[in-house]
C-alpha angles and dihedrals in degrees: 000000000000128000124215119197121206133179115243125212106198123183119245091265093047090048091056090049091050091050091047091051092051091048091050090051091048092054092048090049091052093045092052091046090051090050092054093044095049093045091055096044094047103034106010085239127144117226109213131213094251092056092053093045087062088062093064094081091049092048091053091053098044103037117069090203095053094047093084095041118097112251092234090061090057092044091053089051090056089047090051091055091047089052090052090054093047089053089048092053091045091055091047091052092048092051093244127136100290103215102198112223109270133215111261121239123203092270095047103059118064112150148055132190144214119206106201131050112234093021107089096343142037142154107266109190107297093342137072115240113212123186111251093006107061137221107338122199114245133192102227097198090165135018123258117252128207127352117331112235115164139009132211119189112203135186113215123176090338094310127107125230136184117218108196117191115207134185106236137177118244116253107211116207122223115269117262099187090228130124131190141189118213128204115192118205148153101249090053119011094224135010120185132204087244090067097257119138129189118201123234111256091201093211097180098042092051091054097045094098091055091044091053091056093048093048091050088053089055092048092055094054122091114256113254093018127128093239091054090053090052091049091050090052090053090054090049091051090050091052091047091052092053092047092049092051091051093048093047093052094046094044092053091047091051091048091052092051094048091051094052106038137052095197123035120186120200136176115258094229122188095222097177088058094045095054090061085082100091092201093060104025097096094048093046093051091045091055094062095217093159094052091046093052095047094044091047090051092051094048091046092052091051093048097044093249127137127239115191123192115209135189107270094209113129096349088130094040097055129079110242092208104051101012095233122138115250111254093235132038113267107223125203091259091063108083099173129055132199131190135197089243089069100263115144113172148139107278094232094052089047089053091048090056091051089049091052091050091050091046092053091049091050096045103042097066090046094052092045093052094044093048093224132129120253093238096056100033115126121241 
């Protein structure tokens, strides 16, 4: 399953209809959440997804706003709430911070979905036809691949986007016979076992001065006023621009790695725990390690490559040549390591070589047991 995201350019009438649809879905979401909450508090009874799906027909007949909304849109809203509760119960069972599903305010609900191509939505020439809204102009910056399945219409920073999920066939790349270990860091964003380093662009930090000006502008505006709303939208556009630059850079880097290497070894970092360090949290979040790892895994699966996650313990404290532990702890301020065996190397490249060695050790038994080739093995 692969998702393609396109920018929509609705007319003023279509924009009002889109906003009305989102608001109708938000109210249904809150009503269903209230039903579940009250049933449990009053009767200790769970309200299931099927029960609330039966309400959709009644909502369409009683609500003047829902009458023009496709029934699949309302059904997807109920499914979204059910997914939120399933995630809540999973976190409770795992002993994590539960995060009970919350009621959605106007600024916290920005999408609706359709679950079947040809039923409520379809591609009509160069436009996207949406039930109850009409033919919306789309910027098709790339062609759709595979068979369209579902659609999610999202509002981001005042703009509208269509996220079309398609069922596609994998396109394996020819084997290169090369393997690489990757160490992600803050001094350099990526260091590879081949000796390549990629500097950290520091997208957020470079834009902080501009962000400070925009946030001051918001603070000076009167709450609830039109000018404050405009200033808030400018801040949102600024944040979207920074996020898009980060994603573009990391996606291109992941694509380059997948093209060049059959096996890619990465550290299995616990990022939520790492950002608890208040001295490093901003830099860690700005680096986008989590997005890079997930995007690399998806691209590798599509191309028939292998991504192996290894334990990061002591990868920076071990000599990649002889395998011995360094006699003293190597702090973050030390960027070069030396060993009695004669190794003298950048610490990140040394760690990347240790990661590659661990990745090979972890993958080889798996591939031997599975009886599959390294080039075509699934992630």
